[in-house]
N, C-alpha and C positions, 0 to 999 in steps of 0.2 A: 543456748539452743543446741540440740544434739545434731549429730551427722544425719540422722533420719529426717529431722525437721528441715535441715538444709536442703536435702534432696527433694522433699515434697514441695518446699517453697520454690526451688529452682524450676521444677516441672511446671508449677502453676503460673509462674511469672515470665517464662521464656518461650511460651508457645511450643512446648515440647509435645509431640504427638505420639512418639514411639520410644519405648525403652528396649534397647538392644541388650538382652541378657546373655552373657558370654560365660561358657564353662569349658573345661578341658578334660580330655580322655587320658588314659594312662600313657599314651605316646607323647602327650603334650600338644596335641592338635586341638585348635579352638573350634568350638561349636557354638551356635547362636540361635536364638529365636527372638523376634521383635514383637513386643507386646504393646497393645494400645494403651494410651494413658487412662482410658476408661476402666481398665482392670487393676489400676494401681491404688493401693491404700497403705497405710502404715503397718498393717498386720503382716504384709508380705515380708517385712524385714525381721519378723519374729517367728512366724509360722511357715514361711516359704510360700511359693506360688507354683501351682500345678498347671503347666502350660505345654508340656511335651511328654511323649513316651520316652523316657531316658534309657529304657532297656535297648532301644535302637542304637544307642551309643556304647553303653557299658555291657550289653548282653544280659541274659537272664540273671536274676539275683534272688537270694532267699531272704533279704532283709525287709522287703515290702515295697510299696509304691514310693517313688522318688519324686522330690520336688526341688526347685531351685531356691536358694536363699541368697538374695542379693546383698553384696557388701557395700554399704552406703559410702564408704571411704574411697571407692573406686569410680565414682561418677565422673564422667567426662563427656563433653559435647563433641560429637563427630563432625569435624569441619567440612567433610565432603557429603554429609547427610544432615543438613542444618536443623531439621526438626526432630533429631534423634540424639539421645544420650545413651552411653553404654554403662553397664554395671557388671563387674565380674562377680560370678556367683559361686557359692559353695553348693554341694549337693547334699540333700538332707533326706533321711528316711521319714516319710510323712507321719505315720501313726505314732511311732516311738519317739519322734522328734530327736533322732540321733544322727550323727554324721555318717554318710555313706562311706564304707570302708575302701571303695575303689576310687574315690575322688583324690587325685594327686595333691590337690591343694591342702587336703586334710593331713597328708604326710608332713608337709612343711609345718603345719600347726603342731603336730605331735612332736616334731623335733624341737620346736620352740618350747614346748612343755617340758621335754626331757632336759633341755638346757637350764630352764628355770629351776628344776629339781636339783640340778648340779650346782646351783648358785650363780648361774650366768643370767644376768638381766636381759641382755640383748646380744644376738649375733648380728653384726653389721656386715653386710655383703655388698661388695662392689662388683660390677659386671663389665667386662670388655668383650664386645661381640663383633664378629666380622661377617660380611655377606658379599655376594657379587650382585651387581646390577647390570643386566644385559639389555641392549636396545631391542633385540628380538631373540626368542628361543622357540624353535619349532621342532616338534617330535614327529618322526615317521613311525606310526604305530599300525599301519595298515596290514602289514604282514610280518609278524614278529619272527617266525622262523627264518625269514630272509635276512634278518639282522636289523636290530632297532638302532636308529640314528637320532641324535639330538643336535640340531644345527643351531649354534649360538653365535651371535654377532654383537660386537661392541665397537663404539667409536675409538676405544683405547686398545683394541685387540692387537696383539703382536702380529697376527696373520692378516690384519686389515690393511687397507690402502692408505690410511692417513699417515702423513709424515710425522705426526705427533705420537705415533704408537711404537716408537723404537726404544723406549726406556727399558733398561735391564731390570730395574727394581722399582716397584711402585711405592715403596715406603716413603711417606711424607712428601711426595712430589707436589709441586705447586701448579697453579693454572699457567698456561693452557693445557698442560699435560694432564692435570686433574680435571677431566672433562665433566665430572658429575658433582662438582663442588656445590653448585646451586641446589641440586636435588637433595644432597646429603644435609645441607643446611636447613632446607625446608622440613626434612624429617625431624631434625633435632628441635627446631622451633615449634613444630606441631606437638612433639613430646612434652615440651615445657609449657607452651601457651594453652593447649587444649586439654592435656592430660595431667598436668601438674607434676611431671616426672623429670627431674633435672638430668641434663647431659653435661658431664664435665668437659669433654672434648670430643672432637671428631677429626678424622683425617683420611687420606687415601690409604688403602691397605698395602700390604707388602707385595702383593701380586701386581704386575704392571697392567693387567687387564681388568679394570673396573671393579677392583675390590674396595669395599668400604669398611671403615673401622669406627666403632662408637664406644666411648667410655662413659658408662652410665653412672650417675651419682650413687653413692652408697646408701643403702636402705636396710631395714630389718629383713630377716631371711625370707619370709613369705612375700613381703612387699617387693623385694628385689626380683623375685621370680615373676611377679605381676609386671614389673618394669620390662623385663626381657621379652615377655609375651606381647606386651604393648608395642615394643619396638618392632617386632616381627609384623604385627597387625598393621601398623602405620606404614612401614616400608613396603609391604606387599600391596597395600591399597593405593598408595601414592604412585608406585611404579605402574600398576595396572591402569591408573587413570590416564597415563600418557602412552599406553600400549607397550610398556617395557615389562621386563621380567626380573624379579629379585629372587635370589635363592640363598638359603642358609645351609645348603648341602655341604657336608664337611669337605669334600674334595671334588669340585666340579670340572676343573681344567687340568688335564694331565701335564705334568712338568712345571706347574706353578704352585704357589703356596695354597694351602687349604684354609678353610674358615675355622677360626678358633673361638672358643668361649672360655675366657679366663675368669675364674671365681676367686675373688679376693675377700678374705675373711678376717675379722677380728672379734674377740669375745670381750664383753664388758660386764664387770660385776656391778658397777654403778655407772651413772652417766659420766663419771670422771675417772673411772678405773679400768683401763685396758689391760687385761691379764697377760697380753703378749708383750707388754712394754715394761722394761725394768731400767730405770735411769742409772743404776749402779753397774749394769753389765757393760763390759768394755767392748764386747763383740756385737756392735750394732744396736746396743740397748735392747736386745731381744731376750726375753725372759726364758727361764727354764720351762715354764708352762708352755710357752710358745714352741720350744724345741720338742716337747712331748707331743704337741698337736701335729707338728711336722712328722714325727715318728709314726703317729697313727696313720697319716696320709700315705706314707711310704709302705707301711706294713700291709695296708689294705688296698693298695693301688690297683692290683690286678682285679680284685672283686669289684672295686669301685668303678672300674672301666665299663662294666655292663650298664651303668646308669649315666656315666659322663661321656661315653663313646658308644652309643647304643645301636648303631646301624653297621651293616657290612662295609659301607663306604667310609665309615669313621676310621677304619684300620688302614685304608689307603693314606689318609692324612697322617696318621701316626707313623707310618712307614717312612714318609718323606721328611717329617719333622726331626727325627733322630734325637729325641730328648733323652738326656741322661736320667737314670732312675734315682739320682741323688737330689740334694737340695743345696742352695747357694744363696749368698747375698750379693754375688757379683756376676755369676754366669747365668744368663737368662735362658740357656739351653737345658736347664735342669727341669725335672718334672715339677718341683716345688721351688718357688722363688720368694725370698724374703727381702723386699726392697728396703734400703736404708738411705733415705733421701734428705732427711733433715734432723739434726741433733735435737734432743730434748722435746720431741713432738710426738706425744702418745697417739694422736689421731692418725699419724702416718704409718704406724707400726701395724703390719698386717701380713698375712700369709697368702700367697697367690698360687692356686692350683692350676696348672697349665695343661692338664690332660683331657680337658673337656672340649666339646664342639657344639655348635648351635642346633644339632639334631637332637640334643638331649632335652628331656622334659625338665625345665629349670626348677620346678617344685621338688622333683626327686633328686636332681643333681645337687642343688644347694643343700638339701636336707642330708644326703648321704655323705657329702664332703664334711659337713659339720659332725655327723655321726662318727666317721672314721677318725677325725681329729679329736673328738671328745673321748673316744676309746683310748687313743694314745695318751691323753691326759690322765685318764683313770688308771691305766695300766703302766704309766710312766715308761713309755716306750722311747728309748733313745734313738735318734735318727742317725747317729754317727756324725763324723766331722763334715762340715760343709765343703763342697767343691769350691776351691779358691779361684780358679780361673778356667776359661774355656778349654775343654779337652783334658782337664786334670781328673784322673780316676783314682789316684792313690789313696784318697781319704774316704772314698765311698764305702759304706757298709755293703757287704755282699747281699743282694736281694734278687728275687725273681724279676725277670723283665716284665714289661707290660704285655698283655696278650697281643698276639699278632692277628687274631681273627675274632669275630663275634662268638664263635663256638668256644674258643679258649677262655673268653670272658665269662661265658655261662659256666664253664667248668670251674673257673676260679671262684666264682660266687658260691657254688655248691660246696666247696671245701672251706669257705670262710664266711660264715653267716652270723657269727656271734655278735659282731659290732652293729648289726641291724636288728637284733632281737628286740621286740617291743616297739619298733618303729614302723616297719612295713607290715601291714595286715596280711595274713596268709592269703586272703582272697585276692588282693592286689598283686602280691608277689607271684602267685600261681598263674594268673593271667599274663603277667609281664614275662615270665619265663617261657610260657607257651608262645607268646608273640615273638620273642627273640629267637626261639628255636625255629619258628616258621620262617622268619626273615633270613636266617642262616641257610635253611634248606632252599628257599627261593633263589638266594644268591648263588648257591652251588649249582643250581639247574640252569642258570642264565649263561649265555655266551656273549662275551664282550667283543667289541671291535678290535681291541688289542690282541685278544686270543685268536681271532680270525686272521689278523695280519701275521702273527708270529707262527702259527701252527697249521695254517691251511695246507701247506705243502709238505708236511712231515711224511 
């Protein structure tokens, strides 16, 4: 029985009345339309289904009318809406039956095709994602010129009255200091039980104030991005159900740790051959091909930041993280980390890119990390010697620093586009650059509370 047959049977036998068709814009924001089961037939999985004016999301396009093409492998019953199942959709051009070029999920597919052409069967991607969960978050938007405020409160807040809120670091704290353990566990169990997406571990984040950390199980490139977006969807909905607020904003609390999105990658030629693993290599059994992959990440890191750190707020997080531009097997403060946890275990050999945050569109971020690494392999870019210990700089190859602002990231990409050639359609890239420039200009026009405090009396 095919995946399509499974979906049709599930709808027919489980009293499903609504199909929640979900798709994503270039920012990575989810959009949805719920369709009656009366409109459903097997043809929609081949021809697509026209149920919305998608130009309202993607803007005018010259390709023609757009339809949604549900992916039967993403079916999941929504536990908080028991008569509804969700399906993640691709965006299709109706008449020509072609993929819509501005659909970010298509970029992930194109990257998988590029990898296949390079002899890579699978890119396996693991995702570590952080967020904050606040008991309340209230914005004062009534009069912006007077100064916009966002009042956040948490049972764990260091400014709160609770005697349990005085821990200096939130990393791995236990209950009762970990006040949202039950909520975090519910999120993980919903991921696994309702959506079929494994969570390897979860813990309190590094920040003492209600930061949550999730380690998602490794999946293929596009499916890993589906998993990240599903985590966001579940977390925000379960938080809203109890009148709480979850945020994946890169840097929401001044002086505390930001939210990271670590992208862990390995390339497999066959189901048994990880090209990053070499049992004969003395240095962590990490292959020369893996080193070239790291070289590509470091070479293109500045341009890559436009997709992995895509908001003005992202650069506040990068400023406090103080990551070295090198790579290491022992120092986790480097931009690229290659963990060596178990000898003779090819499954554990991977490359972790630490320069991303959860504001990134995971379809674009995952694809571009793989594109940068693949270019390193093709060009045989040496990464230089690894940083041996924290603070060690003598072995680092001299490189440009990461951008310090969104505008610098835009400039970096404009001078380093070769590694994305053939991956990002011109239509998507043009809209994306316009969006980033607009966000930069908006940030430059805004006046922050810190600026008012520091410079009001100059």
